[in-house]
VOVEX-228851 format. One record per residue: x, y, z of N, C-alpha, C in turn; residue in one letter. Coordinates in Angstrom, 2 decimals. Layout:
N
> X,Y,Z,X,Y,Z,X,Y,Z,a .
...
//
This chain:
217
> 155.60,-59.80,-177.74,156.35,-60.00,-176.51,155.48,-59.60,-175.32,m .
> 155.31,-60.51,-174.42,154.44,-60.27,-173.26,155.28,-59.75,-172.10,t .
> 154.69,-58.85,-171.34,155.37,-58.31,-170.15,154.75,-58.91,-168.90,h .
> 155.59,-59.37,-168.02,155.10,-59.90,-166.74,154.67,-58.74,-165.85,s .
> 153.62,-58.92,-165.06,153.15,-57.84,-164.20,154.20,-57.45,-163.16,p .
> 154.27,-56.16,-162.87,155.25,-55.68,-161.89,154.93,-56.24,-160.51,a .
> 155.94,-56.67,-159.81,155.70,-57.24,-158.48,155.12,-56.18,-157.54,p .
> 154.17,-56.63,-156.75,153.56,-55.70,-155.78,154.50,-55.50,-154.60,t .
> 154.60,-54.27,-154.17,155.47,-53.92,-153.05,154.68,-54.08,-151.75,v .
> 155.26,-54.81,-150.81,154.58,-55.02,-149.53,154.47,-53.70,-148.78,a .
> 153.30,-53.41,-148.21,153.15,-52.16,-147.46,154.00,-52.18,-146.20,p .
> 154.50,-51.00,-145.83,155.33,-50.86,-144.63,154.56,-50.05,-143.60,i .
> 154.55,-50.54,-142.36,153.87,-49.86,-141.26,154.90,-49.58,-140.17,v .
> 155.04,-48.31,-139.82,155.92,-47.91,-138.72,155.05,-47.76,-137.47,y .
> 155.47,-48.41,-136.40,154.62,-48.52,-135.21,155.40,-48.14,-133.97,l .
> 154.81,-47.29,-133.14,155.40,-46.94,-131.85,154.32,-46.99,-130.79,r .
> 154.54,-47.83,-129.78,153.53,-48.02,-128.72,153.63,-46.92,-127.68,l .
> 152.49,-46.56,-127.12,152.47,-45.69,-125.97,152.91,-46.50,-124.75,r .
> 153.27,-45.81,-123.67,153.73,-46.54,-122.48,152.55,-47.02,-121.63,s .
> 151.50,-46.18,-121.51,150.35,-46.53,-120.68,149.14,-45.77,-121.18,r .
> 148.01,-46.45,-121.29,146.77,-45.81,-121.74,145.62,-46.23,-120.84,v .
> 144.54,-45.46,-120.91,143.32,-45.77,-120.17,142.19,-46.00,-121.15,r .
> 141.29,-46.88,-120.78,140.10,-47.11,-121.59,138.91,-47.38,-120.67,m .
> 137.72,-47.09,-121.18,136.50,-47.30,-120.42,136.11,-48.77,-120.49,i .
> 135.69,-49.31,-119.36,135.30,-50.72,-119.30,134.13,-50.99,-120.25,q .
> 134.22,-52.11,-120.98,133.17,-52.50,-121.90,133.40,-52.06,-123.34,g .
> 134.44,-51.27,-123.60,134.73,-50.82,-124.95,135.77,-51.72,-125.59,q .
> 135.83,-51.67,-126.93,136.85,-52.40,-127.66,138.16,-51.63,-127.62,d .
> 139.25,-52.37,-127.58,140.57,-51.76,-127.61,141.07,-51.74,-129.05,l .
> 141.26,-50.55,-129.60,141.70,-50.39,-130.98,143.21,-50.13,-131.02,h .
> 143.78,-50.38,-132.18,145.22,-50.15,-132.35,145.54,-48.67,-132.17,l .
> 144.66,-47.78,-132.62,144.89,-46.36,-132.46,144.89,-45.91,-131.02,g .
> 144.31,-46.71,-130.12,144.29,-46.35,-128.71,145.64,-46.57,-128.04,d .
> 146.43,-47.52,-128.55,147.66,-47.91,-127.87,148.92,-47.55,-128.64,v .
> 148.79,-47.05,-129.87,149.98,-46.86,-130.69,149.85,-45.66,-131.62,a .
> 151.01,-45.09,-131.95,151.14,-44.15,-133.05,151.64,-44.95,-134.24,h .
> 151.10,-44.70,-135.40,151.57,-45.45,-136.56,151.64,-44.56,-137.78,l .
> 152.48,-44.98,-138.71,152.66,-44.29,-139.98,152.60,-45.34,-141.08,l .
> 151.67,-45.16,-142.01,151.49,-46.13,-143.09,150.91,-45.41,-144.30,a .
> 150.73,-46.16,-145.38,150.10,-45.58,-146.56,148.69,-45.11,-146.21,d .
> 148.24,-44.01,-146.80,146.90,-43.48,-146.47,145.78,-44.49,-146.64,p .
> 145.93,-45.40,-147.61,144.86,-46.38,-147.85,144.73,-47.38,-146.70,e .
> 145.80,-47.54,-145.89,145.77,-48.49,-144.78,145.71,-47.83,-143.41,w .
> 146.13,-46.58,-143.31,146.32,-45.97,-142.00,145.03,-45.91,-141.18,e .
> 143.96,-45.37,-141.77,142.70,-45.25,-141.03,142.14,-46.62,-140.65,n .
> 142.33,-47.58,-141.56,141.84,-48.93,-141.29,142.58,-49.56,-140.10,e .
> 143.90,-49.32,-140.06,144.70,-49.89,-138.99,144.40,-49.21,-137.65,l .
> 144.14,-47.91,-137.68,143.82,-47.21,-136.44,142.55,-47.77,-135.79,l .
> 141.62,-48.23,-136.62,140.36,-48.77,-136.10,140.41,-50.29,-135.90,e .
> 141.57,-50.90,-136.13,141.71,-52.34,-135.96,141.49,-52.73,-134.50,l .
> 140.57,-53.66,-134.26,140.25,-54.08,-132.90,141.28,-55.11,-132.44,v .
> 141.93,-54.82,-131.33,142.91,-55.76,-130.76,142.24,-56.77,-129.84,l .
> 141.37,-56.29,-128.96,140.62,-57.19,-128.07,139.56,-56.40,-127.33,k .
> 138.62,-57.13,-126.74,137.63,-56.53,-125.84,137.92,-57.07,-124.45,r .
> 138.42,-56.22,-123.55,138.77,-56.70,-122.21,137.57,-57.26,-121.46,p .
> 137.80,-58.37,-120.77,136.77,-59.00,-119.96,137.06,-58.76,-118.47,q .
> 136.09,-59.04,-117.62,136.26,-58.81,-116.19,137.40,-59.64,-115.62,k .
> 137.55,-60.87,-116.14,138.60,-61.74,-115.61,140.00,-61.26,-115.97,q .
> 140.10,-60.32,-116.92,141.41,-59.78,-117.30,141.95,-58.81,-116.25,d .
> 141.10,-58.34,-115.34,141.54,-57.38,-114.34,141.51,-55.96,-114.88,g .
> 142.03,-55.06,-114.08,142.00,-53.65,-114.50,143.30,-53.21,-115.17,n .
> 144.32,-54.08,-115.21,145.55,-53.79,-115.92,145.83,-54.91,-116.91,l .
> 145.98,-54.54,-118.18,146.18,-55.52,-119.25,147.47,-55.18,-119.99,i .
> 148.30,-56.19,-120.20,149.54,-56.00,-120.96,149.30,-56.40,-122.41,l .
> 149.57,-55.48,-123.31,149.47,-55.76,-124.74,150.88,-55.77,-125.31,v .
> 151.29,-56.92,-125.82,152.64,-57.11,-126.31,152.73,-56.79,-127.79,d .
> 153.91,-56.36,-128.24,154.11,-56.02,-129.64,153.87,-57.21,-130.56,m .
> 154.22,-58.41,-130.09,154.02,-59.60,-130.92,152.53,-59.85,-131.17,l .
> 151.70,-59.58,-130.15,150.25,-59.73,-130.33,149.73,-58.74,-131.37,q .
> 150.25,-57.52,-131.33,149.82,-56.49,-132.28,150.27,-56.85,-133.69,i .
> 151.52,-57.31,-133.82,152.02,-57.70,-135.14,151.18,-58.83,-135.73,i .
> 150.81,-59.80,-134.89,149.98,-60.91,-135.35,148.63,-60.42,-135.87,s .
> 148.01,-59.47,-135.15,146.73,-58.93,-135.59,146.85,-58.17,-136.91,k .
> 147.92,-57.38,-137.04,148.10,-56.61,-138.27,148.34,-57.53,-139.46,i .
> 149.14,-58.58,-139.25,149.43,-59.51,-140.35,148.18,-60.29,-140.77,k .
> 147.29,-60.55,-139.82,146.02,-61.18,-140.18,145.18,-60.25,-141.06,e .
> 145.27,-58.97,-140.77,144.48,-57.99,-141.50,145.11,-57.64,-142.85,h .
> 146.46,-57.54,-142.88,147.18,-57.22,-144.12,148.27,-58.26,-144.32,i .
> 148.00,-59.31,-145.06,149.04,-60.32,-145.29,150.24,-59.71,-146.03,p .
> 151.41,-60.12,-145.63,152.63,-59.65,-146.28,153.11,-58.28,-145.84,g .
> 152.48,-57.69,-144.86,152.87,-56.37,-144.41,154.23,-56.42,-143.71,v .
> 155.01,-55.35,-143.85,156.30,-55.22,-143.18,156.12,-54.21,-142.05,v .
> 156.43,-54.63,-140.83,156.21,-53.78,-139.67,157.55,-53.39,-139.06,i .
> 157.74,-52.10,-138.91,158.93,-51.57,-138.25,158.49,-50.99,-136.90,e .
> 158.92,-51.63,-135.81,158.51,-51.18,-134.48,159.57,-50.28,-133.87,s .
> 159.11,-49.25,-133.17,159.99,-48.30,-132.51,159.59,-48.21,-131.04,l .
> 160.55,-47.98,-130.18,160.24,-47.75,-128.77,160.00,-49.04,-128.00,g .
> 159.14,-48.94,-127.00,158.89,-50.06,-126.08,158.15,-51.20,-126.78,k .
> 158.41,-52.46,-126.34,157.75,-53.61,-126.97,156.41,-53.97,-126.34,p .
> 155.88,-53.12,-125.47,154.62,-53.44,-124.81,153.95,-52.14,-124.36,h .
> 152.67,-52.25,-124.04,151.91,-51.12,-123.52,150.97,-51.64,-122.44,v .
> 150.83,-50.87,-121.36,149.91,-51.22,-120.29,148.59,-50.49,-120.51,l .
> 147.51,-51.24,-120.44,146.18,-50.68,-120.61,145.46,-50.75,-119.27,v .
> 145.04,-49.61,-118.78,144.30,-49.54,-117.53,142.81,-49.42,-117.85,e .
> 142.04,-50.40,-117.39,140.60,-50.43,-117.63,139.91,-49.76,-116.45,v .
> 139.17,-48.69,-116.74,138.51,-47.93,-115.67,137.01,-47.86,-115.95,v .
> 136.26,-47.61,-114.90,134.83,-47.39,-115.05,134.58,-45.99,-115.57,e .
> 133.34,-45.71,-115.91,133.01,-44.39,-116.41,133.36,-43.34,-115.36,k .
> 134.00,-42.24,-115.78,134.43,-41.24,-114.80,133.26,-40.64,-114.03,p .
> 133.49,-40.48,-112.74,132.47,-39.89,-111.89,132.86,-38.46,-111.51,r .
> 131.87,-37.69,-111.11,132.15,-36.34,-110.67,132.89,-36.39,-109.34,k .
> 133.94,-35.57,-109.18,134.68,-35.59,-107.91,133.81,-35.14,-106.75,p .
> 133.98,-35.80,-105.62,133.19,-35.48,-104.43,133.80,-34.27,-103.71,s .
> 133.00,-33.22,-103.52,133.48,-32.01,-102.83,133.74,-32.30,-101.35,k .
> 132.89,-33.14,-100.75,133.07,-33.49,-99.33,134.40,-34.22,-99.13,i .
> 134.69,-35.19,-100.03,135.95,-35.93,-99.92,137.13,-35.00,-100.13,l .
> 137.00,-34.05,-101.06,138.09,-33.09,-101.30,138.37,-32.26,-100.05,f .
> 137.32,-31.79,-99.39,137.48,-30.98,-98.18,138.12,-31.81,-97.06,v .
> 137.67,-33.06,-96.91,138.24,-33.92,-95.86,139.72,-34.17,-96.08,l .
> 140.10,-34.45,-97.34,141.51,-34.69,-97.65,142.33,-33.42,-97.43,v .
> 141.77,-32.26,-97.83,142.48,-31.00,-97.66,142.72,-30.71,-96.18,w .
> 141.69,-30.91,-95.35,141.83,-30.67,-93.91,142.86,-31.62,-93.30,v .
> 142.81,-32.90,-93.72,143.76,-33.89,-93.20,145.19,-33.52,-93.55,l .
> 145.42,-33.12,-94.79,146.77,-32.75,-95.21,147.24,-31.47,-94.53,l .
> 146.31,-30.52,-94.37,146.68,-29.24,-93.75,147.14,-29.45,-92.31,f .
> 146.31,-30.12,-91.52,146.65,-30.30,-90.11,147.81,-31.29,-89.94,f .
> 147.89,-32.28,-90.83,149.02,-33.20,-90.76,150.35,-32.50,-91.02,g .
> 150.36,-31.61,-92.03,151.58,-30.85,-92.33,151.92,-29.90,-91.20,s .
> 150.88,-29.24,-90.64,151.12,-28.30,-89.54,151.71,-29.01,-88.33,a .
> 151.17,-30.17,-87.98,151.69,-30.93,-86.84,153.13,-31.40,-87.08,l .
> 153.40,-31.79,-88.33,154.76,-32.24,-88.67,155.76,-31.11,-88.48,t .
> 155.42,-29.92,-88.96,156.32,-28.77,-88.82,156.50,-28.40,-87.36,i .
> 155.40,-28.40,-86.59,155.49,-28.03,-85.17,156.32,-29.06,-84.39,m .
> 156.12,-30.33,-84.67,156.89,-31.37,-83.97,158.38,-31.26,-84.30,n .
> 158.67,-30.95,-85.57,160.08,-30.78,-85.96,160.71,-29.62,-85.20,f .
> 159.98,-28.50,-85.12,160.51,-27.33,-84.41,160.68,-27.62,-82.92,h .
> 159.78,-28.41,-82.36,159.91,-28.77,-80.94,161.12,-29.67,-80.72,a .
> 161.36,-30.59,-81.65,162.50,-31.52,-81.50,163.84,-30.79,-81.54,d .
> 163.96,-29.78,-82.38,165.24,-29.07,-82.52,165.31,-27.82,-81.65,v .
> 164.31,-27.63,-80.75,164.28,-26.47,-79.85,164.38,-25.16,-80.64,s .
> 163.53,-25.02,-81.65,163.58,-23.86,-82.52,163.31,-22.56,-81.77,m .
> 162.44,-22.61,-80.74,162.12,-21.41,-79.98,163.38,-20.85,-79.31,m .
> 164.16,-21.73,-78.68,165.39,-21.29,-78.03,166.40,-20.75,-79.05,e .
> 166.44,-21.39,-80.21,167.36,-20.95,-81.26,166.99,-19.55,-81.74,v .
> 165.69,-19.31,-81.95,165.26,-18.00,-82.42,165.53,-16.92,-81.38,q .
> 165.28,-17.22,-80.11,165.58,-16.25,-79.05,167.07,-15.91,-79.03,v .
> 167.90,-16.94,-79.22,169.35,-16.72,-79.22,169.79,-15.90,-80.42,r .
> 169.21,-16.17,-81.59,169.55,-15.41,-82.79,169.20,-13.93,-82.63,i .
> 167.99,-13.66,-82.13,167.55,-12.27,-81.92,168.48,-11.57,-80.91,v .
> 168.88,-12.30,-79.88,169.79,-11.72,-78.88,171.14,-11.38,-79.49,e .
> 171.63,-12.26,-80.40,172.91,-12.00,-81.05,172.83,-10.80,-81.99,m .
> 171.67,-10.59,-82.64,171.52,-9.50,-83.59,171.28,-8.17,-82.88,i .
> 170.38,-8.17,-81.89,169.98,-6.91,-81.25,170.74,-6.62,-79.96,t .
> 171.32,-7.63,-79.37,172.00,-7.44,-78.11,171.06,-7.48,-76.92,g .
> 169.78,-7.70,-77.16,168.79,-7.77,-76.08,168.10,-9.14,-76.13,k .
> 167.80,-9.66,-74.97,167.12,-10.96,-74.91,165.62,-10.75,-74.88,k .
> 164.94,-11.34,-75.87,163.48,-11.24,-75.99,162.92,-12.66,-76.00,d .
> 162.16,-12.99,-74.97,161.63,-14.35,-74.87,160.54,-14.63,-75.91,k .
> 159.98,-13.62,-76.49,158.93,-13.79,-77.51,159.24,-12.90,-78.71,h .
> 160.19,-13.31,-79.57,160.55,-12.49,-80.72,159.53,-12.63,-81.87,p .
> 158.36,-11.99,-81.67,157.27,-12.18,-82.62,157.63,-11.70,-84.03,y .
> 158.33,-10.60,-84.14,158.69,-10.07,-85.45,159.56,-11.06,-86.22,l .
> 160.52,-11.63,-85.52,161.40,-12.63,-86.15,160.61,-13.87,-86.53,f .
> 159.70,-14.30,-85.66,158.91,-15.51,-85.94,157.96,-15.31,-87.10,q .
> 157.37,-14.10,-87.22,156.49,-13.82,-88.36,157.27,-13.87,-89.67,i .
> 158.43,-13.23,-89.67,159.27,-13.25,-90.88,159.72,-14.67,-91.21,a .
> 160.04,-15.44,-90.18,160.47,-16.84,-90.39,159.33,-17.67,-90.98,y .
> 158.10,-17.48,-90.48,156.94,-18.23,-90.98,156.66,-17.89,-92.44,s .
> 156.74,-16.58,-92.77,156.53,-16.18,-94.18,157.62,-16.79,-95.06,i .
> 158.84,-16.82,-94.53,159.94,-17.40,-95.31,159.74,-18.89,-95.57,g .
> 159.19,-19.61,-94.59,158.92,-21.04,-94.79,157.90,-21.23,-95.91,i .
> 156.82,-20.44,-95.86,155.79,-20.55,-96.90,156.33,-20.21,-98.27,g .
> 157.10,-19.11,-98.37,157.67,-18.72,-99.66,158.66,-19.75,-100.16,f .
> 159.46,-20.30,-99.24,160.44,-21.31,-99.64,159.77,-22.57,-100.18,g .
> 158.65,-22.97,-99.58,157.94,-24.15,-100.06,157.35,-23.91,-101.44,m .
> 156.85,-22.67,-101.68,156.30,-22.34,-103.00,157.40,-22.42,-104.06,i .
> 158.58,-21.86,-103.74,159.70,-21.90,-104.69,160.17,-23.33,-104.91,v .
> 160.28,-24.11,-103.81,160.78,-25.47,-103.92,159.86,-26.35,-104.75,f .
> 158.54,-26.25,-104.49,157.59,-27.08,-105.22,157.18,-26.48,-106.55,f .
> 157.63,-25.26,-106.84,157.39,-24.64,-108.15,155.91,-24.63,-108.50,n .
> 155.09,-24.34,-107.50,153.64,-24.46,-107.72,152.89,-23.60,-106.72,h .
> 151.91,-22.86,-107.21,151.00,-22.12,-106.36,149.61,-22.29,-106.93,l .
> 148.78,-23.11,-106.26,147.47,-23.51,-106.79,147.67,-24.13,-108.17,f .
> 147.13,-23.53,-109.24,147.28,-24.09,-110.58,148.41,-23.44,-111.37,k .
> 149.10,-22.49,-110.77,150.14,-21.74,-111.48,151.50,-22.33,-111.21,k .
> 152.28,-22.51,-112.30,153.66,-22.94,-112.18,154.56,-21.82,-112.67,k .
> 155.72,-21.65,-112.00,156.62,-20.56,-112.38,157.35,-20.87,-113.67,w .
> 157.64,-22.12,-113.94,158.31,-22.50,-115.18,157.88,-23.92,-115.54,n .
> 158.46,-24.45,-116.62,158.04,-25.75,-117.14,158.73,-26.92,-116.45,e .
> 159.63,-26.66,-115.51,160.31,-27.76,-114.83,159.32,-28.51,-113.95,e .
> 159.44,-29.84,-113.88,158.54,-30.61,-113.01,158.84,-30.35,-111.55,p .
> 157.82,-30.42,-110.73,158.01,-30.23,-109.30,158.61,-31.51,-108.71,t .
> 159.25,-31.43,-107.54,159.78,-32.65,-106.90,158.71,-33.71,-106.68,p .
> 157.49,-33.27,-106.35,156.41,-34.23,-106.15,156.05,-34.93,-107.45,l .
> 156.03,-34.19,-108.55,155.73,-34.79,-109.85,156.81,-35.79,-110.25,e .
> 158.06,-35.47,-109.95,159.16,-36.40,-110.27,159.03,-37.68,-109.46,v .
> 158.73,-37.54,-108.16,158.58,-38.72,-107.32,157.40,-39.57,-107.77,e .
> 156.29,-38.93,-108.13,155.12,-39.67,-108.62,155.43,-40.39,-109.93,m .
> 156.21,-39.73,-110.79,156.60,-40.35,-112.06,157.47,-41.59,-111.82,y .
> 158.45,-41.45,-110.92,159.32,-42.59,-110.62,158.53,-43.73,-109.99,l .
> 157.60,-43.37,-109.11,156.77,-44.40,-108.48,155.92,-45.13,-109.53,y .
> 155.32,-44.36,-110.45,154.50,-44.98,-111.49,155.33,-45.87,-112.41,q .
> 156.58,-45.42,-112.72,157.46,-46.23,-113.55,157.78,-47.56,-112.86,e .
> 158.07,-47.53,-111.57,158.37,-48.77,-110.83,157.17,-49.69,-110.79,n .
> 155.98,-49.11,-110.57,154.76,-49.92,-110.55,154.54,-50.57,-111.92,v .
> 154.73,-49.80,-112.99,154.52,-50.34,-114.33,155.49,-51.46,-114.64,d .
> 156.75,-51.29,-114.23,157.75,-52.35,-114.47,157.38,-53.63,-113.73,q .
> 156.90,-53.47,-112.51,156.49,-54.65,-111.73,155.30,-55.34,-112.39,y .
> 154.30,-54.56,-112.81,153.12,-55.14,-113.45,153.49,-55.85,-114.74,v .
> 154.36,-55.23,-115.53,154.79,-55.85,-116.79,155.49,-57.18,-116.53,v .
> 156.38,-57.21,-115.53,157.08,-58.47,-115.21,156.09,-59.54,-114.76,a .
> 155.10,-59.16,-113.95,154.09,-60.12,-113.49,153.25,-60.64,-114.65,e .
> 152.87,-59.74,-115.56,152.04,-60.15,-116.69,152.81,-61.09,-117.63,e .
> 154.10,-60.82,-117.85,154.90,-61.72,-118.69,155.04,-63.10,-118.04,y .
> 155.16,-63.13,-116.72,155.24,-64.42,-116.03,153.92,-65.19,-116.18,e .
> 152.80,-64.48,-116.08,151.50,-65.14,-116.28,151.39,-65.70,-117.68,k .
> 151.81,-64.90,-118.68,151.75,-65.36,-120.06,152.63,-66.59,-120.26,m .
> 153.81,-66.59,-119.62,154.71,-67.74,-119.75,154.10,-68.98,-119.12,a .
> 153.44,-68.83,-117.96,152.80,-69.98,-117.31,151.66,-70.53,-118.14,r .
> 150.86,-69.64,-118.72,149.75,-70.10,-119.57,150.27,-70.80,-120.81,l .
> 151.38,-70.28,-121.36,151.96,-70.89,-122.55,152.49,-72.29,-122.24,h .
> 153.13,-72.44,-121.08,153.66,-73.74,-120.69,152.54,-74.74,-120.42,s .
> 151.43,-74.29,-119.85,150.28,-75.17,-119.62,149.68,-75.64,-120.93,k .
> 149.62,-74.75,-121.92,149.06,-75.13,-123.22,149.90,-76.18,-123.90,d .
> 151.23,-76.16,-123.64,152.12,-77.14,-124.28,152.04,-78.51,-123.64,k .
> 151.61,-78.55,-122.36,151.54,-79.84,-121.68,150.43,-80.70,-122.29,q .
> 150.70,-82.01,-122.45,149.67,-82.90,-123.04,148.52,-83.12,-122.09,p .
//
């Protein structure tokens, strides 16, 4: 009595794309650069090194990699593979040049610009709301005497502004008081999310136009 060979079980690959990655111009884009994956040990390392594409100059500095493109590449490499995708169906790849050393002169110029710009903004705000008159009135209400130059009150007020900004932004140089994101970090995150959504929509429209052109006789 002959036994038929046991059917081979198709390998399963669990795949989750990152939201946004960076790569150096001129390098190959590997699957491990854009995704986390879980597979059998015999396939995992091979899949991590799987080349998806080599970005060209005409591709621009932002490239959209779609899940369908990745699935097609994996199936070419492992016929019959079963892919379970998790998370977002696309990833944005930002192509950058080799990192350069930060310019100290540019850093100083930006710091000076922000410092004086912030100082002027605060002074203009105080001038608009007549803060000097308000402070004189407050000191008069507390002490019963009118002082046209309440320096002690103004010094305490200035220190309070600085301390309040440190507490509000949850940041002092490189030190953070807790793990909560600062308001600036939240705004930058929301801005980056909106930019990414716009770029993704534009890239899908480009892909749709190219696909429609290919179908035309």
